C-alpha positions as CSV (number, residue, x, y, z in Angstrom):
1,M,128.4,56.8,62.8
2,P,127.7,60.5,63.5
3,D,130.6,63.4,63.9
4,Y,129.4,64.6,67.4
5,T,131.7,63.3,69.6
6,L,129.2,61.8,72.6
7,R,130.6,62.5,75.9
8,S,131.1,59.0,77.6
9,N,133.9,59.5,80.2
10,V,134.7,56.7,82.7
11,C,136.6,57.4,85.5
12,H,138.3,53.7,87.1
13,V,139.2,54.7,91.1
14,D,141.3,51.9,92.6
15,L,141.3,52.5,96.3
16,T,143.9,50.4,97.3
17,T,146.6,52.2,94.6
18,G,145.0,55.4,95.0
19,K,145.5,55.0,90.6
20,V,142.8,57.1,89.1
21,N,142.3,56.0,85.2
22,V,140.1,57.8,82.5
23,F,138.9,56.6,79.5
24,D,135.9,56.5,77.2
25,T,133.4,54.2,76.4
26,P,133.4,53.0,72.8
27,M,130.5,54.3,70.8
28,E,129.7,51.0,69.3
29,I,129.0,50.1,73.2
30,V,127.6,53.7,73.7
31,R,125.0,52.5,70.5
32,A,124.3,48.9,71.9
33,Y,124.0,49.9,76.0
34,L,123.5,53.5,75.9
35,G,124.1,54.4,79.5
36,G,122.5,54.3,83.2
37,R,121.6,50.7,83.6
38,G,123.2,49.4,80.5
39,L,126.0,50.4,80.7
40,N,126.6,49.5,83.7
41,M,126.0,45.8,83.5
42,F,128.4,46.1,80.6
43,Y,131.2,47.3,83.1
44,L,129.8,44.6,85.5
45,F,130.5,41.6,83.3
46,Q,133.8,43.2,82.5
47,Y,135.0,43.8,86.0
48,L,133.6,41.6,87.9
49,T,135.7,38.3,88.5
50,P,133.1,35.1,89.2
51,D,132.4,34.2,92.6
52,T,134.4,37.8,94.1
53,D,132.9,37.9,97.5
54,P,130.7,41.3,97.7
55,F,132.8,42.5,100.7
56,S,136.3,42.0,98.9
57,P,138.2,44.8,97.2
58,D,138.0,43.1,94.0
59,N,134.0,43.5,93.7
60,P,133.3,46.5,91.5
61,L,131.0,49.4,92.9
62,I,129.8,51.1,89.5
63,I,128.0,54.4,89.5
64,G,126.7,55.1,86.2
65,T,124.3,57.9,84.6
66,G,122.4,57.3,81.7
67,L,122.4,58.8,78.4
68,L,120.1,61.7,79.1
69,T,120.7,62.4,82.3
70,G,121.3,66.1,83.6
71,S,120.7,66.7,80.0
72,G,117.5,68.9,80.7
73,M,114.7,66.9,79.5
74,P,111.8,66.4,81.8
75,N,112.4,63.9,84.5
76,S,116.3,63.2,83.6
77,G,117.9,62.8,87.1
78,R,118.3,59.1,87.4
79,F,121.2,56.6,87.4
80,S,122.1,53.2,88.4
81,V,124.3,51.6,91.3
82,S,125.5,48.3,90.5
83,A,127.9,45.5,92.1
84,R,127.7,42.0,92.8
85,S,125.2,42.1,95.5
86,P,125.8,41.1,99.2
87,E,122.3,40.7,100.2
88,T,121.7,38.2,97.2
89,G,125.1,37.0,95.9
90,F,123.6,37.4,92.1
91,L,124.2,40.9,90.2
92,G,123.1,43.7,92.1
93,D,121.8,47.3,90.9
94,S,120.0,49.8,92.3
95,N,118.4,53.1,90.6
96,I,118.2,56.4,91.9
97,G,117.0,60.2,91.6
98,G,117.7,63.1,93.4
99,Y,120.4,65.2,92.0
100,F,124.0,63.6,91.9
101,G,123.6,62.1,88.3
102,P,123.3,65.0,86.8
103,Q,125.7,66.9,89.2
104,L,128.7,63.7,88.4
105,R,127.9,64.8,84.9
106,Q,128.5,68.4,84.9
107,A,131.9,67.6,86.9
108,G,133.2,65.7,84.1
109,Y,132.0,61.8,84.0
110,D,129.1,60.1,83.1
111,R,130.3,56.7,84.9
112,L,132.7,55.6,87.8
113,I,134.3,52.3,88.4
114,I,135.7,51.9,92.0
115,T,137.4,48.7,92.8
116,G,139.8,48.2,95.8
117,K,139.7,49.3,99.9
118,A,141.1,52.2,101.0
119,T,143.2,51.5,104.1
120,C,141.3,54.1,106.4
121,P,138.2,55.8,105.8
122,S,138.1,58.0,102.8
123,Y,135.7,59.8,100.4
124,I,136.0,60.6,96.5
125,F,136.1,64.4,95.5
126,I,135.1,65.2,91.9
127,E,135.7,68.8,90.4
128,D,135.4,69.6,87.1
129,G,137.7,66.8,85.6
130,R,139.8,66.5,88.8
131,V,139.3,63.6,91.2
132,E,140.9,62.8,94.6
133,I,140.8,60.4,97.3
134,R,140.6,62.4,100.7
135,D,140.2,61.4,104.5
136,A,136.9,60.8,105.4
137,E,137.8,60.1,109.2
138,S,135.8,63.3,111.1
139,Y,132.8,61.6,108.7
140,W,132.7,58.1,109.6
141,G,130.6,56.8,112.2
142,L,127.7,59.6,111.6
143,N,124.5,58.8,110.1
144,V,123.1,60.3,107.0
145,R,122.4,64.0,107.8
146,D,124.9,64.4,110.2
147,Y,127.5,63.9,108.0
148,Q,126.1,65.4,104.8
149,I,125.8,68.8,107.2
150,K,129.3,68.6,107.9
151,L,130.3,67.8,104.8
152,R,128.5,71.2,103.2
153,A,129.3,72.9,106.1
154,D,133.2,71.9,105.2
155,L,133.2,71.9,101.4
156,G,130.3,74.5,100.6
157,T,126.6,73.9,99.8
158,D,126.7,73.6,96.3
159,I,128.4,70.1,96.2
160,E,125.7,66.7,95.9
161,I,126.9,63.5,98.1
162,L,126.1,60.0,97.2
163,G,127.0,57.9,100.4
164,I,126.1,55.8,103.5
165,G,125.1,56.0,107.0
166,R,126.6,53.8,109.9
167,S,124.5,50.6,108.5
168,G,126.8,50.6,105.2
169,E,129.8,50.9,107.5
170,H,128.6,48.3,109.3
171,R,128.1,46.4,106.5
172,V,124.3,45.6,106.4
173,R,123.5,43.6,103.8
174,Y,120.5,46.0,102.6
175,A,122.5,48.8,103.3
176,A,121.7,52.0,101.0
177,L,123.0,54.9,99.2
178,I,122.1,57.8,100.2
179,N,122.0,61.2,98.0
180,N,121.0,64.0,100.3
181,I,118.5,62.9,102.9
182,K,115.8,60.6,101.1
183,N,117.1,59.7,97.7
184,A,118.3,55.8,97.8
185,A,119.9,53.5,95.6
186,G,118.1,51.3,98.3
187,R,118.4,47.5,96.6
188,C,120.6,44.9,96.5
189,G,123.2,46.3,99.5
190,M,125.1,48.8,97.2
191,G,125.9,50.5,100.6
192,A,127.3,47.6,102.2
193,V,129.7,47.6,99.4
194,M,130.8,51.0,99.4
195,G,131.2,50.3,103.3
196,S,133.6,47.4,102.8
197,K,135.7,49.6,100.8
198,N,136.5,52.4,103.6
199,L,134.2,54.2,101.3
200,K,131.9,57.2,102.9
201,C,131.2,58.6,99.9
202,V,131.4,60.0,96.5
203,V,131.2,64.1,96.5
204,A,130.8,65.7,93.0
205,R,130.8,69.6,91.9
206,G,130.6,71.0,88.4
207,S,130.6,73.8,86.5
208,G,130.4,72.0,83.8
209,G,127.0,71.3,81.2
210,V,126.0,68.2,79.7
211,P,126.4,68.9,76.0
212,I,123.5,69.6,73.4
213,H,123.6,68.0,70.2
214,H,120.7,69.9,68.8
215,P,120.6,72.8,71.3
216,E,118.7,75.1,68.6
217,N,115.5,72.9,68.9
218,F,116.0,72.2,72.9
219,T,113.8,74.6,74.5
220,E,110.9,74.1,72.3
221,T,111.4,70.5,72.3
222,V,111.3,70.0,76.5
223,A,108.2,72.7,76.4
224,E,106.7,70.4,74.2
225,I,106.9,67.1,76.0
226,T,106.2,68.9,79.5
227,R,102.8,69.9,78.1
228,Y,102.1,66.4,76.8
229,L,102.9,64.6,80.1
230,Q,101.3,67.2,82.0
231,T,98.1,66.0,80.2
232,S,98.1,62.4,81.8
233,K,96.1,61.9,85.3
234,S,98.6,59.8,86.9
235,I,101.3,62.6,86.8
236,R,98.9,65.0,88.3
237,V,97.7,62.6,91.0
238,L,101.3,61.8,91.5
239,G,101.8,65.1,92.0
240,Q,99.1,65.6,94.6
241,Q,99.7,62.5,96.6
242,G,102.7,60.7,95.5
243,T,103.1,57.1,95.4
244,P,101.6,56.6,98.3
245,M,98.1,56.8,96.1
246,L,98.5,53.4,95.1
247,Y,98.3,52.1,98.3
248,E,94.3,52.5,98.3
249,I,93.7,50.5,94.9
250,S,96.1,47.8,95.8
251,N,94.2,47.4,99.2
252,Y,91.1,47.6,97.5
253,L,92.0,44.3,95.4
254,G,93.3,42.6,98.7
255,A,97.4,43.0,97.5
256,I,99.1,45.0,100.0
257,R,101.5,42.4,102.0
258,T,100.0,42.4,105.5
259,K,102.1,40.7,108.6
260,N,104.5,39.1,106.6
261,S,102.0,38.3,103.8
262,Q,100.1,36.0,106.6
263,L,97.5,38.4,105.2
264,N,96.7,40.4,102.2
265,A,95.0,44.0,103.4
266,W,95.2,46.2,105.7
267,E,93.9,49.6,107.3
268,D,92.7,52.6,105.1
269,S,94.8,55.0,107.4
270,L,97.1,54.5,105.1
271,N,95.8,55.7,102.4
272,G,96.9,58.5,100.3
273,D,95.0,61.2,101.1
274,Q,95.6,60.5,105.3
275,I,99.3,60.3,104.4
276,E,99.2,63.5,103.0
277,K,97.8,65.1,106.1
278,H,101.3,64.5,107.5
279,I,103.3,66.0,104.2
280,E,104.2,69.9,104.5
281,K,104.7,70.0,100.8
282,M,105.9,68.4,97.3
283,I,109.3,68.2,95.9
284,A,110.9,66.4,93.1
285,C,114.6,65.1,91.5
286,A,116.3,67.1,88.7
287,N,114.3,68.4,85.8
288,C,111.2,66.4,87.4
289,I,107.6,67.7,86.2
290,V,105.8,65.3,88.2
291,H,107.3,66.3,92.0
292,C,105.6,63.1,93.7
293,R,108.1,63.4,96.5
294,H,107.3,64.3,100.3
295,R,108.4,66.6,103.0
296,N,107.0,65.3,105.6
297,L,106.4,67.3,108.4
298,A,108.8,65.2,110.8
299,G,111.7,66.8,109.2
300,G,112.2,63.9,106.5
301,E,111.4,63.1,103.0
302,G,108.9,60.0,102.2
303,P,107.4,58.2,102.5
304,E,106.8,56.4,99.4
305,Y,104.1,53.5,98.7
306,T,107.1,50.9,99.1
307,T,107.7,52.3,102.9
308,V,104.1,52.6,103.3
309,G,103.2,49.0,102.7
310,L,106.2,47.3,104.2
311,L,106.9,49.5,107.1
312,G,103.2,49.9,107.9
313,A,100.9,47.0,106.9
314,N,103.6,44.0,106.4
315,V,104.9,45.2,110.3
316,G,101.7,46.0,111.7
317,I,101.4,49.5,111.7
318,A,98.5,51.3,110.6
319,D,99.1,55.2,112.1
320,P,101.0,57.6,109.3
321,A,103.0,59.2,111.9
322,D,104.7,56.1,112.6
323,V,105.5,54.7,109.4
324,I,106.8,58.1,108.8
325,R,108.8,57.7,111.6
326,L,110.4,54.5,110.9
327,N,110.7,56.4,107.2
328,N,113.0,58.8,108.5
329,L,115.0,56.7,110.9
330,C,116.1,54.3,108.1
331,N,116.8,57.3,105.6
332,D,119.3,58.8,108.5
333,L,120.8,55.2,109.3
334,G,121.1,54.3,105.4
335,L,118.7,51.4,105.3
336,D,116.7,50.0,102.5
337,T,112.9,50.5,103.5
338,A,112.0,47.3,101.4
339,S,114.6,44.9,103.1
340,S,114.2,46.3,106.4
341,G,110.0,46.1,106.7
342,S,110.3,42.5,105.0
343,I,112.8,41.2,107.5
344,I,111.5,42.3,110.4
345,A,108.1,40.9,109.7
346,W,109.6,37.8,108.7
347,A,111.4,37.9,112.1
348,I,108.1,38.5,113.7
349,E,106.9,35.5,112.7
350,A,109.7,33.8,113.4
351,F,109.5,34.9,116.8
352,E,106.1,34.2,117.3
353,K,107.2,30.4,115.6
354,G,109.4,29.9,118.6
355,Y,112.6,30.0,116.0
356,I,113.4,33.4,117.5
357,T,113.7,33.0,121.0
358,P,113.5,35.7,124.0
359,E,117.3,35.0,124.7
360,M,118.4,36.2,121.3
361,T,116.5,39.5,121.4
362,G,117.7,40.9,124.9
363,G,114.3,39.7,126.7
364,R,112.4,41.6,123.9
365,T,108.8,40.1,122.7
366,L,108.7,40.3,118.5
367,E,105.6,41.9,117.9
368,F,103.6,43.3,115.2
369,G,102.7,46.6,115.4
370,N,104.7,47.8,117.9
371,V,106.3,51.1,116.7
372,D,108.9,51.6,119.5
373,L,110.4,47.7,119.4
374,I,110.9,47.9,115.3
375,A,112.7,51.4,115.5
376,E,115.0,49.8,118.4
377,L,115.4,47.1,116.0
378,L,116.4,49.4,113.1
379,V,119.0,50.8,115.0
380,D,120.2,47.5,116.2
381,I,120.8,46.1,112.5
382,S,122.7,49.4,111.8
383,E,124.6,48.7,114.4
384,R,125.1,45.3,114.1
385,R,124.1,44.1,118.0
386,S,121.9,42.3,119.7
387,I,119.6,40.3,117.3
388,G,120.3,43.0,115.0
389,D,123.3,41.6,113.9
390,L,121.3,38.2,113.0
391,L,119.1,40.5,111.0
392,A,121.5,42.2,108.9
393,E,122.5,39.6,107.6
394,S,118.8,39.6,105.5
395,T,117.7,36.6,104.0
396,Q,121.1,34.8,104.7
397,A,120.1,34.5,107.9
398,V,118.0,31.4,107.3
399,A,121.1,29.2,107.8
400,A,121.4,30.2,111.4
401,L,117.5,30.3,112.4
402,G,117.1,26.6,110.0
403,P,115.9,26.1,106.8
404,E,112.2,25.7,108.2
405,T,111.7,29.6,108.3
406,A,112.9,30.0,104.6
407,D,109.3,28.8,104.1
408,F,107.8,31.8,105.2
409,L,110.6,34.0,104.4
410,I,108.7,36.7,101.6
411,A,112.1,36.9,99.2
412,I,113.2,35.9,95.7
413,K,117.0,35.0,94.5
414,G,117.7,36.1,98.6
415,L,116.0,39.4,97.8
416,P,113.0,40.8,99.9
417,P,110.3,42.2,97.2
418,S,110.6,45.7,96.4
419,D,106.8,46.1,96.2
420,P,104.3,45.9,98.7
421,H,102.1,43.8,96.5
422,D,101.0,40.7,97.7
423,V,100.7,38.9,93.8
424,R,99.1,35.9,94.4
425,Y,95.9,37.5,93.0
426,I,97.7,39.0,89.7
427,K,99.5,36.6,88.0
428,S,101.8,38.5,85.6
429,F,103.0,40.4,88.8
430,A,103.9,37.1,90.3
431,L,105.7,36.2,87.1
432,G,107.2,39.8,87.0
433,I,108.8,39.4,90.3
434,A,109.9,35.6,90.4
435,T,112.2,36.5,86.6
436,A,113.3,39.8,87.7
437,S,117.0,39.4,87.3
438,R,118.0,41.4,90.9
439,G,115.6,39.7,92.1
440,A,111.9,40.3,93.7
441,D,111.5,43.2,92.3
442,H,108.7,45.3,90.4
443,L,111.0,48.2,89.1
444,R,112.4,45.7,86.6
445,S,109.2,44.5,85.0
446,R,105.7,45.6,86.9
447,P,102.8,45.3,83.8
448,T,100.7,47.3,85.7
449,L,98.3,48.1,82.9
450,D,96.9,44.3,83.4
451,V,95.7,45.8,86.4
452,W,93.2,48.5,83.7
453,P,90.5,47.0,81.7
454,L,92.5,48.3,78.5
455,P,90.4,48.0,75.0
456,K,91.5,44.8,73.4
457,A,92.7,46.8,70.5
458,L,94.9,49.1,72.5
459,S,96.1,46.2,74.1
460,K,97.1,44.2,70.9
461,A,98.5,47.5,70.0
462,I,100.9,47.7,72.7
463,Y,101.9,44.5,73.0
464,G,101.5,42.9,69.7
465,V,99.1,39.8,70.8
466,E,96.1,39.4,71.9
467,I,96.1,39.7,76.1
468,D,93.8,38.0,78.5
469,P,92.3,40.8,80.1
470,E,91.8,38.9,83.7
471,P,94.4,39.8,86.0
472,T,94.1,36.0,87.8
473,S,94.7,34.6,84.4
474,Y,98.1,32.5,83.4
475,E,97.3,32.9,79.8
476,T,99.5,35.4,78.0
477,K,101.3,36.9,80.6
478,H,104.3,36.2,79.7
479,H,104.1,38.8,76.6
480,L,103.6,41.5,79.6
481,V,106.0,40.8,81.6
482,Y,108.8,40.5,78.2
483,F,107.3,43.8,76.9
484,H,107.8,45.6,80.3
485,E,111.1,44.2,81.2
486,N,112.4,45.4,77.5
487,I,111.0,49.0,78.1
488,Y,112.0,49.3,81.6
489,A,115.4,48.6,80.7
490,V,115.8,51.1,77.9
491,I,114.3,53.7,80.5
492,D,116.8,53.0,83.0
493,S,119.5,52.8,80.4
494,L,118.6,56.5,79.4
495,G,118.4,57.9,82.7
496,L,114.3,58.7,82.8
497,C,112.0,58.5,85.6
498,K,109.6,55.3,84.8
499,F,106.5,57.9,85.9
500,V,106.6,59.5,82.4
501,C,107.1,56.7,80.5
502,H,105.1,54.5,78.5
503,G,103.5,51.1,80.4
504,F,104.5,51.8,84.2
505,N,101.5,53.8,85.1
506,S,99.7,54.8,82.2
507,P,99.5,53.0,78.5
508,Q,100.6,56.1,77.0
509,L,103.4,59.0,77.9
510,L,107.1,58.5,76.5
511,K,107.7,55.5,74.0
512,Y,110.3,54.2,72.0
513,S,109.1,57.1,69.2
514,H,109.5,59.4,71.9
515,F,113.4,58.3,73.2
516,R,114.6,58.0,69.7
517,R,113.6,61.9,69.6
518,L,115.3,62.9,72.5
519,I,118.2,60.6,72.2
520,D,118.9,62.4,68.8
521,L,117.9,65.9,69.9
522,V,120.9,65.3,73.0
523,T,123.4,63.1,71.4
524,G,123.0,63.3,67.7
525,L,122.9,59.3,67.5
526,D,120.1,58.1,64.9
527,F,118.4,54.8,66.1
528,N,114.7,53.4,64.9
529,D,111.8,51.7,67.1
530,E,113.6,48.7,66.6
531,E,116.9,49.1,67.3
532,L,115.9,50.4,70.9
533,R,114.2,47.5,71.4
534,Q,117.1,45.6,70.7
535,V,119.0,47.2,73.4
536,G,116.3,46.4,76.7
537,L,116.9,43.0,74.9
538,R,120.7,43.1,75.0
539,V,120.5,44.6,78.4
540,V,118.2,41.8,80.1
541,D,120.0,39.0,78.2
542,L,123.5,40.3,79.4
543,E,121.9,40.4,83.1
544,R,120.8,36.8,82.5
545,M,124.3,35.8,81.7
546,I,125.9,38.0,84.5
547,N,123.6,35.5,87.2
548,L,124.3,32.5,85.5
549,R,127.7,32.9,85.9
550,E,127.3,33.2,89.6
551,G,125.4,30.2,89.4
552,M,121.5,31.2,89.1
553,T,119.2,28.4,87.6
554,R,115.4,28.1,86.9
555,A,115.2,27.1,90.1
556,H,115.8,30.6,91.2
557,D,112.7,31.9,89.0
558,T,110.3,31.0,91.9
559,L,108.0,32.9,94.2
560,P,107.7,32.3,98.4
561,K,106.6,28.7,99.4
562,R,103.5,30.9,101.4
563,Y,102.0,32.3,97.6
564,F,101.9,28.5,96.4
565,D,100.4,26.9,99.3
566,E,98.5,29.7,100.9
567,E,95.4,31.1,99.6
568,A,94.7,34.9,100.2
569,K,92.0,35.8,102.7
570,L,90.8,39.0,102.0
571,K,88.9,41.4,99.8
572,K,89.0,40.6,95.8
573,A,91.6,38.4,96.3
574,A,90.1,36.3,98.4
575,G,90.8,32.6,97.4
576,S,93.7,33.6,95.3
577,K,97.3,31.5,95.3
578,I,99.5,30.4,92.1
579,D,99.1,27.3,91.1
580,R,102.9,25.9,90.7
581,E,102.0,23.5,87.7
582,K,100.4,26.8,85.9
583,F,102.9,29.1,87.0
584,A,105.7,26.6,85.6
585,V,104.0,26.7,82.2
586,M,104.0,30.8,82.5
587,L,107.5,30.4,83.0
588,T,108.5,28.5,80.2
589,E,106.4,30.4,78.0
590,Y,108.5,33.2,79.1
591,Y,111.8,31.6,78.7
592,H,110.8,30.6,75.1
593,L,109.7,34.3,74.3
594,R,113.3,35.5,75.4
595,N,114.9,32.1,73.2
596,W,116.4,31.2,76.4
597,G,115.6,27.3,76.1
598,D,113.5,25.2,78.6
599,E,116.0,26.2,81.2
600,G,116.1,29.8,81.1
601,I,119.4,29.9,79.1
602,P,120.5,32.4,76.4
603,T,121.5,30.5,73.3
604,A,125.1,29.7,72.5
605,E,125.1,32.2,70.0
606,R,123.2,34.9,71.6
607,Q,126.3,34.5,74.4
608,S,129.1,34.5,71.2
609,E,127.0,38.1,70.4
610,L,126.8,39.6,73.4
611,L,130.6,38.9,74.3
612,S,132.1,40.3,70.7
613,Y,130.9,43.8,71.9
614,F,133.7,42.9,74.6
615,D,136.1,43.1,71.6
616,Y,135.7,47.4,71.2
617,L,137.9,47.0,74.3
618,T,141.3,47.5,74.4
619,G,144.3,48.0,77.1
620,E,144.1,48.2,80.7
621,V,139.9,48.4,80.0
622,A,139.6,45.3,78.3
623,N,141.7,44.1,81.0
624,G,139.3,45.3,84.1
């Protein structure tokens, strides 16, 4: 173990008692999980009692920066937010960029663990190691833009804020946490967990810095890594059009979820070059060299590819201005755009089929393509009024509408997909969203390289085995999902953006050898490639253990019924669907590669090994 003392400060805030406890993460655990998502999962396993209601004060809300977050390394601005998800009942975890993560570290803490419930609306203020629970009565009831403007007027413009809109206050099960006016921890309802604790936001202001172990080499290395990344074509395109550039590619394949996946392609009017006409300029997260974010002409930020697909094609909207209007509204209300677009599309089809009636909607006809109606529904959801109260329950609304409505609900493990992709054509994508630990998800495992015609030698060098290059094949695809899940877990634990990392959009960019170098430069910790791969395996296995403890089984690692039973109708994907038997074989192959047996359960020896890391915790920390 190096002499360098790695900063690993954790702050546990109990909102019920007002008690603040600060402790260090033992270095053995830092080496095992790095930070970010990895350490969040470690502490979630420690603090979350099985079967805890997501809205219980006992549900821990964990905000954790990555090992490299705020270090000044390119694209090192990301962090993770974790709890038991009110949307799914399984582990909840959301990854977010912006500026809050680096500011939290500069204010003295790498990780916040928030438990309990405040007696009145409150916020947590952190400044240079000082932590206070303050009254938030004057900010409660305000949406994101208004309360953040008011907070900055009250406290100064040099603060960073992570908090909720009215949807979080009303415990909408897919309420997001928002930094500034757009950066969202959108997945799994983390905003609803914060709202259930009577917590409006966390505010950070710090004058410290992230210590660098080798400062003499820092500037030169940052410049070198930056030059290397800027040679990437994918990064240059992202800097010009942002993530909407992915829409055209997916639409060409027939892989865009359209009208609740009844169709699989939509209008070219939502292509990246058309979205670009509505953009004022491109902006960036902390330390970012990509600049993929948009400041739109309607006064907000976005839309991202997810929003273009799910509040565009999936709800039958083709005008970019309308998509941007809904995007800005979701950001201000504090709603996850992915779940919002999915649940509204499902509700429209449910209305068409008679499961939702005009009496339930206040006389309104739910229909695709009606932007005014959809905007009304988003506000109703955030306020939990009229039909919005039911739709605020997300996939749990099936219980009220009837089990038949689950047949056309596009969700996995209770979570609507984060990706606009229709996965019937690309079988590796189908396996990836089925096995993702937090529910239907492309950021846990999306094997994007399966779309590109990689040379066989390059593909084998990446995955270690020969991969069937045909996207419609079921053969060998478990190797892709396994590889991408592992490296993405490491990336999330470091606090890096996937856009500059190996495998997400490019077969090049930052890989394990780069990660080793950056970790040593910033922290002095020495890893080899295999040790870092083991971090990814450890994180994925621990996430599986959390979900198994909450009742997950092999039956949850499946796909929406529509993807098995109905063929895609349009474009290159026409005729594609998922074969149940071949999918089952692919899933078993994936389990065996992970050493999870036939039923998706890590071996007793592996579980014992992972549990042994908790032996390093002592005292109050060990007791949660």
